[in-house]
KOLSE-343328 format. One record per residue: residue in one letter; x, y, z of N, C-alpha, C in turn; chain. Coordinates in steps of 0.02 Angstrom, whole numbers, plus 50000, padded with zeros to 5 digits. Each point is the difference from the previous one (the first is absolute). Layout:
<rec type="A" n_px="X" n_py="Y" n_pz="Z" ca_px="X" ca_py="Y" ca_pz="Z" c_px="X" c_py="Y" c_pz="Z" mol="A"/>
...
END
This chain:
<rec type="M" n_px="50581" n_py="48442" n_pz="47606" ca_px="49966" ca_py="49981" ca_pz="50063" c_px="49991" c_py="50058" c_pz="50044" mol="A"/>
<rec type="A" n_px="50058" n_py="50016" n_pz="50022" ca_px="50001" ca_py="50091" ca_pz="50048" c_px="49974" c_py="50028" c_pz="49972" mol="A"/>
<rec type="A" n_px="49998" n_py="50035" n_pz="49944" ca_px="49962" ca_py="50042" ca_pz="49951" c_px="49931" c_py="49996" c_pz="50010" mol="A"/>
<rec type="A" n_px="49959" n_py="49922" n_pz="49994" ca_px="49946" ca_py="49999" ca_pz="49983" c_px="49954" c_py="49994" c_pz="50077" mol="A"/>
<rec type="A" n_px="50057" n_py="49997" n_pz="50034" ca_px="49984" ca_py="49993" ca_pz="50103" c_px="49981" c_py="50104" c_pz="50008" mol="A"/>
<rec type="Q" n_px="50060" n_py="50016" n_pz="49988" ca_px="49997" ca_py="50069" ca_pz="50005" c_px="49932" c_py="50044" c_pz="49962" mol="A"/>
<rec type="Q" n_px="49986" n_py="49965" n_pz="49948" ca_px="49953" ca_py="50041" ca_pz="49964" c_px="49937" c_py="49976" c_pz="50019" mol="A"/>
<rec type="M" n_px="49985" n_py="49939" n_pz="50048" ca_px="49952" ca_py="49985" ca_pz="50020" c_px="49981" c_py="50033" c_pz="50083" mol="A"/>
<rec type="S" n_px="50072" n_py="50019" n_pz="50007" ca_px="49965" ca_py="50006" ca_pz="50099" c_px="50002" c_py="50080" c_pz="50000" mol="A"/>
<rec type="S" n_px="49998" n_py="50042" n_pz="49949" ca_px="50002" ca_py="50071" ca_pz="49998" c_px="49932" c_py="50025" c_pz="49968" mol="A"/>
<rec type="L" n_px="49955" n_py="50050" n_pz="50021" ca_px="49941" ca_py="50009" ca_pz="49973" c_px="50013" c_py="50073" c_pz="49963" mol="A"/>
<rec type="P" n_px="49958" n_py="49966" n_pz="49929" ca_px="50011" ca_py="50056" ca_pz="49949" c_px="49982" c_py="50066" c_pz="50010" mol="A"/>
<rec type="S" n_px="50014" n_py="50027" n_pz="49954" ca_px="49961" ca_py="50070" ca_pz="50001" c_px="50015" c_py="50038" c_pz="49934" mol="A"/>
<rec type="G" n_px="49954" n_py="50043" n_pz="49978" ca_px="49988" ca_py="50034" ca_pz="49916" c_px="49977" c_py="49942" c_pz="49957" mol="A"/>
<rec type="L" n_px="50021" n_py="49998" n_pz="49940" ca_px="50004" ca_py="49964" ca_pz="49939" c_px="50005" c_py="49924" c_pz="50022" mol="A"/>
<rec type="R" n_px="50064" n_py="49986" n_pz="50055" ca_px="50012" ca_py="49947" ca_pz="50024" c_px="49926" c_py="49943" c_pz="50004" mol="A"/>
<rec type="I" n_px="49963" n_py="50030" n_pz="50030" ca_px="49944" ca_py="49964" ca_pz="50004" c_px="49956" c_py="49952" c_pz="49940" mol="A"/>
<rec type="C" n_px="50036" n_py="50042" n_pz="49956" ca_px="49945" ca_py="49954" ca_pz="49935" c_px="50062" c_py="49955" c_pz="49977" mol="A"/>
<rec type="T" n_px="50053" n_py="50000" n_pz="50044" ca_px="50043" ca_py="49933" ca_pz="49987" c_px="50020" c_py="49950" c_pz="50037" mol="A"/>
<rec type="T" n_px="49951" n_py="50004" n_pz="50061" ca_px="50068" ca_py="49958" ca_pz="50052" c_px="49936" c_py="49959" c_pz="50015" mol="A"/>
<rec type="V" n_px="50013" n_py="49947" n_pz="50015" ca_px="49951" ca_py="49941" ca_pz="50023" c_px="50011" c_py="50019" c_pz="50075" mol="A"/>
<rec type="P" n_px="49930" n_py="49998" n_pz="50037" ca_px="49946" ca_py="50000" ca_pz="49994" c_px="49961" c_py="50043" c_pz="49973" mol="A"/>
<rec type="D" n_px="50032" n_py="50068" n_pz="49986" ca_px="49960" ca_py="50059" ca_pz="50006" c_px="49985" c_py="49996" c_pz="49937" mol="A"/>
<rec type="I" n_px="50008" n_py="49966" n_pz="49941" ca_px="49976" ca_py="50016" ca_pz="49916" c_px="49925" c_py="49977" c_pz="50016" mol="A"/>
<rec type="L" n_px="49978" n_py="49964" n_pz="50051" ca_px="49926" ca_py="49986" ca_pz="50002" c_px="49938" c_py="50017" c_pz="50019" mol="A"/>
<rec type="Y" n_px="50037" n_py="50086" n_pz="50024" ca_px="49974" ca_py="50039" ca_pz="50010" c_px="49935" c_py="50036" c_pz="49948" mol="A"/>
<rec type="L" n_px="50009" n_py="49999" n_pz="49940" ca_px="49973" ca_py="50019" ca_pz="49934" c_px="49958" c_py="49946" c_pz="49984" mol="A"/>
<rec type="P" n_px="50006" n_py="49951" n_pz="50001" ca_px="49953" ca_py="49921" ca_pz="50007" c_px="49934" c_py="50016" c_pz="50040" mol="A"/>
<rec type="E" n_px="50025" n_py="50011" n_pz="50068" ca_px="49955" ca_py="49994" ca_pz="50052" c_px="49951" c_py="50043" c_pz="49997" mol="A"/>
<rec type="L" n_px="50023" n_py="50064" n_pz="49967" ca_px="49960" ca_py="50044" ca_pz="50021" c_px="49946" c_py="50017" c_pz="49932" mol="A"/>
<rec type="V" n_px="50032" n_py="49969" n_pz="49902" ca_px="49958" ca_py="49978" ca_pz="49980" c_px="49951" c_py="49952" c_pz="49997" mol="A"/>
<rec type="F" n_px="50017" n_py="49943" n_pz="50025" ca_px="49941" ca_py="49953" ca_pz="50034" c_px="49967" c_py="50014" c_pz="50047" mol="A"/>
<rec type="G" n_px="50018" n_py="50031" n_pz="50057" ca_px="49956" ca_py="50034" ca_pz="50044" c_px="49960" c_py="50040" c_pz="49975" mol="A"/>
<rec type="G" n_px="50003" n_py="50044" n_pz="49954" ca_px="49964" ca_py="50035" ca_pz="49982" c_px="49955" c_py="49988" c_pz="49970" mol="A"/>
<rec type="L" n_px="50022" n_py="49934" n_pz="49940" ca_px="49943" ca_py="49968" ca_pz="49964" c_px="49960" c_py="49961" c_pz="50045" mol="A"/>
<rec type="V" n_px="50009" n_py="49985" n_pz="50057" ca_px="49959" ca_py="49950" ca_pz="50048" c_px="49933" c_py="50057" c_pz="50023" mol="A"/>
<rec type="W" n_px="50029" n_py="50058" n_pz="50045" ca_px="49967" ca_py="50059" ca_pz="50001" c_px="49947" c_py="50018" c_pz="49944" mol="A"/>
<rec type="I" n_px="50003" n_py="50018" n_pz="49937" ca_px="49984" ca_py="50016" ca_pz="49944" c_px="49930" c_py="49972" c_pz="49970" mol="A"/>
<rec type="L" n_px="50026" n_py="49909" n_pz="50016" ca_px="49952" ca_py="49952" ca_pz="49972" c_px="49949" c_py="49988" c_pz="50072" mol="A"/>
<rec type="V" n_px="50031" n_py="50000" n_pz="50054" ca_px="49951" ca_py="49986" ca_pz="50051" c_px="49938" c_py="50069" c_pz="50004" mol="A"/>
<rec type="A" n_px="50033" n_py="50051" n_pz="49996" ca_px="49955" ca_py="50063" ca_pz="50005" c_px="49970" c_py="50025" c_pz="49934" mol="A"/>
<rec type="S" n_px="49995" n_py="49945" n_pz="49948" ca_px="49955" ca_py="50011" ca_pz="49957" c_px="49958" c_py="49951" c_pz="49999" mol="A"/>
<rec type="T" n_px="50005" n_py="49954" n_pz="50047" ca_px="49947" ca_py="49938" ca_pz="49986" c_px="49938" c_py="50007" c_pz="50068" mol="A"/>
<rec type="I" n_px="49948" n_py="49963" n_pz="49981" ca_px="49964" ca_py="50022" ca_pz="50044" c_px="50015" c_py="49960" c_pz="50090" mol="A"/>
<rec type="V" n_px="50020" n_py="50038" n_pz="50045" ca_px="50021" ca_py="49998" ca_pz="50057" c_px="49939" c_py="49973" c_pz="50055" mol="A"/>
<rec type="F" n_px="49999" n_py="49921" n_pz="49983" ca_px="49963" ca_py="49966" ca_pz="50011" c_px="50027" c_py="49934" c_pz="50030" mol="A"/>
<rec type="P" n_px="50006" n_py="49972" n_pz="50054" ca_px="49973" ca_py="50050" ca_pz="50085" c_px="50055" c_py="50045" c_pz="50019" mol="A"/>
<rec type="N" n_px="49962" n_py="50044" n_pz="50022" ca_px="50044" ca_py="50065" ca_pz="50012" c_px="50065" c_py="49976" c_pz="50059" mol="A"/>
<rec type="N" n_px="49994" n_py="49984" n_pz="50055" ca_px="50062" ca_py="49963" ca_pz="50039" c_px="50050" c_py="49971" c_pz="49995" mol="A"/>
<rec type="P" n_px="49995" n_py="49963" n_pz="49943" ca_px="50063" ca_py="49967" ca_pz="49979" c_px="50035" c_py="50031" c_pz="49942" mol="A"/>
<rec type="Q" n_px="49956" n_py="50028" n_pz="49975" ca_px="50030" ca_py="50059" ca_pz="49942" c_px="50032" c_py="50051" c_pz="50004" mol="A"/>
<rec type="G" n_px="49938" n_py="50024" n_pz="50079" ca_px="50066" ca_py="50048" ca_pz="50020" c_px="50074" c_py="49993" c_pz="50028" mol="A"/>
<rec type="W" n_px="49988" n_py="49934" n_pz="50029" ca_px="50087" ca_py="49985" ca_pz="50020" c_px="50035" c_py="49995" c_pz="49950" mol="A"/>
<rec type="V" n_px="49990" n_py="49978" n_pz="49934" ca_px="50046" ca_py="49989" ca_pz="49928" c_px="50015" c_py="50072" c_pz="49982" mol="A"/>
<rec type="M" n_px="49938" n_py="50055" n_pz="50025" ca_px="50004" ca_py="50059" ca_pz="49970" c_px="50061" c_py="50055" c_pz="50027" mol="A"/>
<rec type="F" n_px="49995" n_py="49973" n_pz="50099" ca_px="50057" ca_py="50037" ca_pz="50024" c_px="50049" c_py="49984" c_pz="49994" mol="A"/>
<rec type="V" n_px="50026" n_py="49927" n_pz="50004" ca_px="50060" ca_py="49970" ca_pz="49982" c_px="50038" c_py="50020" c_pz="49911" mol="A"/>
<rec type="S" n_px="49956" n_py="50007" n_pz="49959" ca_px="50033" ca_py="50038" ca_pz="49936" c_px="49988" c_py="50053" c_pz="49994" mol="A"/>
<rec type="V" n_px="49980" n_py="50047" n_pz="50049" ca_px="50011" ca_py="50065" ca_pz="50017" c_px="50057" c_py="50025" c_pz="50032" mol="A"/>
<rec type="F" n_px="49995" n_py="49962" n_pz="50062" ca_px="50048" ca_py="49999" ca_pz="50050" c_px="50074" c_py="49988" c_pz="49981" mol="A"/>
<rec type="C" n_px="50009" n_py="49953" n_pz="49956" ca_px="50063" ca_py="49973" ca_pz="49984" c_px="50032" c_py="50048" c_pz="49938" mol="A"/>
<rec type="F" n_px="49954" n_py="50001" n_pz="49970" ca_px="50011" ca_py="50057" ca_pz="49925" c_px="50029" c_py="50073" c_pz="50033" mol="A"/>
<rec type="V" n_px="49967" n_py="50026" n_pz="50036" ca_px="50022" ca_py="50062" ca_pz="50020" c_px="50052" c_py="49992" c_pz="50046" mol="A"/>
<rec type="M" n_px="50021" n_py="49946" n_pz="50063" ca_px="50069" ca_py="49991" ca_pz="50023" c_px="50072" c_py="49972" c_pz="49965" mol="A"/>
<rec type="T" n_px="49978" n_py="49974" n_pz="49954" ca_px="50048" ca_py="49972" ca_pz="49957" c_px="50019" c_py="50043" c_pz="49956" mol="A"/>
<rec type="F" n_px="49960" n_py="50060" n_pz="49969" ca_px="50012" ca_py="50060" ca_pz="49983" c_px="50031" c_py="50053" c_pz="50037" mol="A"/>
<rec type="L" n_px="49986" n_py="49992" n_pz="50066" ca_px="50038" ca_py="50056" ca_pz="50056" c_px="50069" c_py="49948" c_pz="50015" mol="A"/>
<rec type="W" n_px="50010" n_py="49942" n_pz="49980" ca_px="50078" ca_py="49975" ca_pz="50003" c_px="50019" c_py="50013" c_pz="49952" mol="A"/>
<rec type="L" n_px="49974" n_py="49993" n_pz="49939" ca_px="50042" ca_py="50004" ca_pz="49954" c_px="50032" c_py="50087" c_pz="49998" mol="A"/>
<rec type="I" n_px="49965" n_py="50047" n_pz="50018" ca_px="50023" ca_py="50068" ca_pz="50008" c_px="50050" c_py="49990" c_pz="50045" mol="A"/>
<rec type="I" n_px="49998" n_py="49987" n_pz="50086" ca_px="50041" ca_py="50002" ca_pz="50028" c_px="50075" c_py="49960" c_pz="49981" mol="A"/>
<rec type="F" n_px="49997" n_py="49940" n_pz="49945" ca_px="50054" ca_py="49973" ca_pz="50004" c_px="50031" c_py="50061" c_pz="49923" mol="A"/>
<rec type="A" n_px="49965" n_py="49988" n_pz="49969" ca_px="50016" ca_py="50038" ca_pz="49940" c_px="50041" c_py="50085" c_pz="50018" mol="A"/>
<rec type="S" n_px="49965" n_py="50031" n_pz="50049" ca_px="50033" ca_py="50064" ca_pz="50010" c_px="50048" c_py="49992" c_pz="50076" mol="A"/>
<rec type="G" n_px="50047" n_py="49947" n_pz="50010" ca_px="50028" ca_py="49984" ca_pz="50049" c_px="49979" c_py="50009" c_pz="50056" mol="A"/>
<rec type="G" n_px="49946" n_py="50002" n_pz="50029" ca_px="49985" ca_py="50018" ca_pz="50082" c_px="50011" c_py="49967" c_pz="50036" mol="A"/>
<rec type="H" n_px="50027" n_py="49930" n_pz="49984" ca_px="49993" ca_py="49943" ca_pz="50042" c_px="50091" c_py="49992" c_pz="50024" mol="A"/>
<rec type="K" n_px="50035" n_py="50026" n_pz="49995" ca_px="50072" ca_py="50033" ca_pz="50013" c_px="50037" c_py="49926" c_pz="50006" mol="A"/>
<rec type="N" n_px="49971" n_py="49948" n_pz="49974" ca_px="50057" ca_py="49928" ca_pz="49986" c_px="50006" c_py="49971" c_pz="50058" mol="A"/>
<rec type="S" n_px="49931" n_py="50025" n_pz="50044" ca_px="50003" ca_py="49968" ca_pz="50085" c_px="49977" c_py="49915" c_pz="49993" mol="A"/>
<rec type="S" n_px="50018" n_py="49970" n_pz="50036" ca_px="49981" ca_py="49933" ca_pz="50013" c_px="49921" c_py="49992" c_pz="50017" mol="A"/>
<rec type="A" n_px="49985" n_py="50058" n_pz="50048" ca_px="49931" ca_py="50002" ca_pz="50025" c_px="49960" c_py="50014" c_pz="49933" mol="A"/>
<rec type="W" n_px="50012" n_py="50036" n_pz="49962" ca_px="49966" ca_py="49991" ca_pz="49931" c_px="49985" c_py="49939" c_pz="49966" mol="A"/>
<rec type="A" n_px="50061" n_py="49955" n_pz="49977" ca_px="50003" ca_py="49933" ca_pz="49985" c_px="49946" c_py="49963" c_pz="50027" mol="A"/>
<rec type="T" n_px="49998" n_py="50015" n_pz="50086" ca_px="49971" ca_py="49944" ca_pz="50025" c_px="49916" c_py="50039" c_pz="50014" mol="A"/>
<rec type="A" n_px="49980" n_py="50062" n_pz="49995" ca_px="49920" ca_py="50008" ca_pz="49974" c_px="49990" c_py="49981" c_pz="49930" mol="A"/>
<rec type="D" n_px="50051" n_py="50015" n_pz="49957" ca_px="49973" ca_py="49973" ca_pz="49923" c_px="49996" c_py="49915" c_pz="50006" mol="A"/>
<rec type="F" n_px="50018" n_py="49984" n_pz="50032" ca_px="49990" ca_py="49913" ca_pz="50002" c_px="49922" c_py="49985" c_pz="50035" mol="A"/>
<rec type="I" n_px="49979" n_py="50044" n_pz="50064" ca_px="49949" ca_py="49996" ca_pz="50036" c_px="49956" c_py="50025" c_pz="49960" mol="A"/>
<rec type="Y" n_px="50003" n_py="50052" n_pz="49975" ca_px="49940" ca_py="50035" ca_pz="49949" c_px="49993" c_py="49944" c_pz="49942" mol="A"/>
<rec type="H" n_px="50024" n_py="49978" n_pz="49934" ca_px="49998" ca_py="49956" ca_pz="49977" c_px="49974" c_py="49920" c_pz="50022" mol="A"/>
<rec type="L" n_px="50015" n_py="49988" n_pz="50067" ca_px="49973" ca_py="49937" ca_pz="50030" c_px="49926" c_py="50013" c_pz="50011" mol="A"/>
<rec type="I" n_px="49973" n_py="50068" n_pz="50020" ca_px="49943" ca_py="50017" ca_pz="50031" c_px="49960" c_py="50018" c_pz="49935" mol="A"/>
<rec type="A" n_px="50027" n_py="50014" n_pz="49947" ca_px="49966" ca_py="50015" ca_pz="49946" c_px="49995" c_py="49918" c_pz="49960" mol="A"/>
<rec type="A" n_px="50037" n_py="49963" n_pz="50006" ca_px="49990" ca_py="49949" ca_pz="49974" c_px="49933" c_py="49958" c_pz="50021" mol="A"/>
<rec type="M" n_px="50006" n_py="49985" n_pz="50077" ca_px="49932" ca_py="49981" ca_pz="50034" c_px="49954" c_py="50041" c_pz="49987" mol="A"/>
<rec type="F" n_px="49995" n_py="50062" n_pz="49990" ca_px="49943" ca_py="50015" ca_pz="49974" c_px="49980" c_py="49997" c_pz="49956" mol="A"/>
<rec type="Y" n_px="50034" n_py="49985" n_pz="49956" ca_px="49981" ca_py="49995" ca_pz="49920" c_px="49978" c_py="49926" c_pz="49987" mol="A"/>
<rec type="L" n_px="50033" n_py="49956" n_pz="50035" ca_px="49957" ca_py="49934" ca_pz="50007" c_px="49958" c_py="49989" c_pz="50024" mol="A"/>
<rec type="S" n_px="49987" n_py="50022" n_pz="50075" ca_px="49937" ca_py="50000" ca_pz="50000" c_px="49949" c_py="50033" c_pz="49954" mol="A"/>
<rec type="A" n_px="50021" n_py="50072" n_pz="49963" ca_px="49942" ca_py="50018" ca_pz="49968" c_px="49979" c_py="49958" c_pz="49938" mol="A"/>
<rec type="S" n_px="50061" n_py="49964" n_pz="49976" ca_px="49977" ca_py="49970" ca_pz="49946" c_px="49955" c_py="49934" c_pz="49998" mol="A"/>
<rec type="V" n_px="50013" n_py="49973" n_pz="50056" ca_px="49962" ca_py="49946" ca_pz="50025" c_px="49932" c_py="50014" c_pz="50019" mol="A"/>
<rec type="I" n_px="49981" n_py="50055" n_pz="50025" ca_px="49939" ca_py="50009" ca_pz="49998" c_px="49964" c_py="50052" c_pz="49941" mol="A"/>
<rec type="L" n_px="50024" n_py="50012" n_pz="49951" ca_px="49979" ca_py="50033" ca_pz="49950" c_px="49983" c_py="49937" c_pz="49954" mol="A"/>
<rec type="A" n_px="50060" n_py="49936" n_pz="50020" ca_px="49994" ca_py="49941" ca_pz="49939" c_px="49925" c_py="49968" c_pz="50014" mol="A"/>
<rec type="F" n_px="49993" n_py="50002" n_pz="50084" ca_px="49939" ca_py="49964" ca_pz="50008" c_px="49947" c_py="50035" c_pz="49993" mol="A"/>
<rec type="V" n_px="50004" n_py="50077" n_pz="50019" ca_px="49928" ca_py="50017" ca_pz="49963" c_px="49984" c_py="50014" c_pz="49934" mol="A"/>
<rec type="T" n_px="50049" n_py="49988" n_pz="49956" ca_px="49998" ca_py="50020" ca_pz="49926" c_px="49970" c_py="49911" c_pz="49973" mol="A"/>
<rec type="I" n_px="50016" n_py="49949" n_pz="50034" ca_px="49974" ca_py="49942" ca_pz="50003" c_px="49926" c_py="49995" c_pz="50023" mol="A"/>
<rec type="N" n_px="49977" n_py="50030" n_pz="50034" ca_px="49947" ca_py="49997" ca_pz="50051" c_px="49953" c_py="50024" c_pz="49951" mol="A"/>
<rec type="I" n_px="50026" n_py="50061" n_pz="49977" ca_px="49919" ca_py="50047" ca_pz="49952" c_px="50023" c_py="49977" c_pz="49952" mol="A"/>
<rec type="K" n_px="50022" n_py="49963" n_pz="49971" ca_px="50000" ca_py="49996" ca_pz="49925" c_px="49934" c_py="49995" c_pz="49960" mol="A"/>
<rec type="S" n_px="49934" n_py="49968" n_pz="50042" ca_px="49958" ca_py="50012" ca_pz="49958" c_px="49943" c_py="50056" c_pz="50010" mol="A"/>
<rec type="L" n_px="50031" n_py="50039" n_pz="50057" ca_px="49938" ca_py="50069" ca_pz="50027" c_px="50030" c_py="50059" c_pz="49937" mol="A"/>
<rec type="I" n_px="50057" n_py="50005" n_pz="49970" ca_px="50030" ca_py="50061" ca_pz="49975" c_px="49986" c_py="49980" c_pz="49939" mol="A"/>
<rec type="L" n_px="50033" n_py="50051" n_pz="49952" ca_px="50000" ca_py="50002" ca_pz="49923" c_px="50050" c_py="49963" c_pz="49976" mol="A"/>
<rec type="A" n_px="50015" n_py="49987" n_pz="49949" ca_px="50058" ca_py="49973" ca_pz="49985" c_px="50058" c_py="50045" c_pz="49988" mol="A"/>
<rec type="K" n_px="49996" n_py="50057" n_pz="49983" ca_px="50040" ca_py="50048" ca_pz="49987" c_px="50031" c_py="50017" c_pz="50075" mol="A"/>
<rec type="Y" n_px="49980" n_py="50010" n_pz="50041" ca_px="50020" ca_py="49990" ca_pz="50081" c_px="50036" c_py="49957" c_pz="50022" mol="A"/>
<rec type="Y" n_px="49985" n_py="49939" n_pz="49976" ca_px="50009" ca_py="49949" ca_pz="50023" c_px="50072" c_py="49979" c_pz="49964" mol="A"/>
<rec type="Q" n_px="50017" n_py="50030" n_pz="49956" ca_px="50043" ca_py="49984" ca_pz="49955" c_px="50063" c_py="50054" c_pz="50025" mol="A"/>
<rec type="I" n_px="49985" n_py="50060" n_pz="50005" ca_px="50011" ca_py="50060" ca_pz="50042" c_px="50039" c_py="49971" c_pz="50071" mol="A"/>
<rec type="D" n_px="49945" n_py="49974" n_pz="50037" ca_px="50039" ca_py="49953" ca_pz="50065" c_px="50049" c_py="49954" c_pz="49997" mol="A"/>
<rec type="I" n_px="49975" n_py="49967" n_pz="49963" ca_px="50065" ca_py="49931" ca_pz="49973" c_px="50077" c_py="50038" c_pz="50000" mol="A"/>
<rec type="A" n_px="50009" n_py="50055" n_pz="49963" ca_px="50044" ca_py="50040" ca_pz="49964" c_px="50043" c_py="50034" c_pz="50085" mol="A"/>
<rec type="A" n_px="49956" n_py="50030" n_pz="50016" ca_px="50016" ca_py="50004" ca_pz="50087" c_px="50025" c_py="49951" c_pz="50047" mol="A"/>
<rec type="V" n_px="49976" n_py="49947" n_pz="49972" ca_px="50039" ca_py="49934" ca_pz="50051" c_px="50061" c_py="49991" c_pz="49983" mol="A"/>
<rec type="V" n_px="49994" n_py="49986" n_pz="49919" ca_px="50079" ca_py="49996" ca_pz="49963" c_px="50052" c_py="50046" c_pz="50038" mol="A"/>
<rec type="F" n_px="49987" n_py="50077" n_pz="49993" ca_px="50040" ca_py="50033" ca_pz="50007" c_px="50012" c_py="50008" c_pz="50079" mol="A"/>
<rec type="S" n_px="49964" n_py="49987" n_pz="50051" ca_px="49987" ca_py="49984" ca_pz="50065" c_px="50038" c_py="49967" c_pz="50007" mol="A"/>
<rec type="H" n_px="50022" n_py="49949" n_pz="49967" ca_px="50048" ca_py="49935" ca_pz="50016" c_px="50081" c_py="50016" c_pz="49971" mol="A"/>
<rec type="I" n_px="49990" n_py="50036" n_pz="49964" ca_px="50068" ca_py="50001" ca_pz="49965" c_px="50050" c_py="50052" c_pz="50041" mol="A"/>
<rec type="T" n_px="49934" n_py="50069" n_pz="50016" ca_px="50015" ca_py="50037" ca_pz="50061" c_px="50024" c_py="49958" c_pz="50060" mol="A"/>
<rec type="T" n_px="49991" n_py="49969" n_pz="50011" ca_px="49999" ca_py="49969" ca_pz="50087" c_px="50058" c_py="49950" c_pz="49975" mol="A"/>
<rec type="L" n_px="50023" n_py="49980" n_pz="49947" ca_px="50059" ca_py="49969" ca_pz="49971" c_px="50063" c_py="50062" c_pz="50001" mol="A"/>
<rec type="L" n_px="49999" n_py="50040" n_pz="49976" ca_px="50049" ca_py="50053" ca_pz="50009" c_px="50018" c_py="50028" c_pz="50064" mol="A"/>
<rec type="Y" n_px="49936" n_py="50017" n_pz="50031" ca_px="50022" ca_py="50031" ca_pz="50076" c_px="50046" c_py="49909" c_pz="50053" mol="A"/>
<rec type="F" n_px="49971" n_py="49971" n_pz="49972" ca_px="50037" ca_py="49916" ca_pz="50036" c_px="50069" c_py="50010" c_pz="49994" mol="A"/>
<rec type="I" n_px="50011" n_py="50007" n_pz="49923" ca_px="50084" ca_py="49984" ca_pz="49974" c_px="50023" c_py="50080" c_pz="50037" mol="A"/>
<rec type="H" n_px="49979" n_py="50036" n_pz="49971" ca_px="50028" ca_py="50063" ca_pz="50040" c_px="50011" c_py="49983" c_pz="50093" mol="A"/>
<rec type="C" n_px="49946" n_py="49974" n_pz="50021" ca_px="50014" ca_py="50005" ca_pz="50077" c_px="50056" c_py="49950" c_pz="50025" mol="A"/>
<rec type="I" n_px="50016" n_py="49949" n_pz="49932" ca_px="50064" ca_py="49949" ca_pz="50017" c_px="50078" c_py="50050" c_pz="49969" mol="A"/>
<rec type="L" n_px="49975" n_py="50021" n_pz="49969" ca_px="50060" ca_py="50023" ca_pz="49985" c_px="50026" c_py="50055" c_pz="50024" mol="A"/>
<rec type="S" n_px="49966" n_py="50041" n_pz="50048" ca_px="49985" ca_py="50064" ca_pz="50051" c_px="50038" c_py="49966" c_pz="50070" mol="A"/>
<rec type="A" n_px="49983" n_py="49934" n_pz="49996" ca_px="50015" ca_py="49953" ca_pz="50059" c_px="50071" c_py="49986" c_pz="49993" mol="A"/>
<rec type="V" n_px="50029" n_py="49986" n_pz="49942" ca_px="50065" ca_py="49981" ca_pz="49998" c_px="50054" c_py="50048" c_pz="49999" mol="A"/>
<rec type="R" n_px="49973" n_py="50071" n_pz="49970" ca_px="50023" ca_py="50068" ca_pz="50013" c_px="50001" c_py="50005" c_pz="50070" mol="A"/>
<rec type="W" n_px="49962" n_py="49998" n_pz="50032" ca_px="50004" ca_py="50022" ca_pz="50076" c_px="50043" c_py="49963" c_pz="50048" mol="A"/>
<rec type="K" n_px="50016" n_py="49935" n_pz="49966" ca_px="50022" ca_py="49962" ca_pz="50045" c_px="50089" c_py="50005" c_pz="49975" mol="A"/>
<rec type="S" n_px="50015" n_py="50024" n_pz="49957" ca_px="50055" ca_py="50018" ca_pz="49977" c_px="50033" c_py="50080" c_pz="50019" mol="A"/>
<rec type="F" n_px="49962" n_py="50037" n_pz="50040" ca_px="50006" ca_py="50070" ca_pz="50017" c_px="50042" c_py="49968" c_pz="50061" mol="A"/>
END
């Protein structure tokens, strides 16, 4: 029990980020977030404003998660409690951003079903599904980061 608490309370670096919870979620977040980005970018972006928010969220979270992954992998965090706090706050913001983007994307996809070609509609449906999966991943990461932050 003490070993599990010790592992949870320290921030991993190097290849340990690929084996510890919640840091193992970085790669799925990047993959599914990248899929959302690619799928939304490959369809007709109509209407511009809501779809622009979806693109902003997917690109912002992809870039920030990649930077976060690099910082943790290189050991730039120095196992500080401030980094544990920042990790929790970032994933909370990312989860809220993705939740809002997922709802908007689903709403827009439902409303423009009759206006666009079937091929684009299917791509939009895939983007909605991957967006909700990404939201779930960020939310789980946020909860596990909060547990780690509280154990510091």
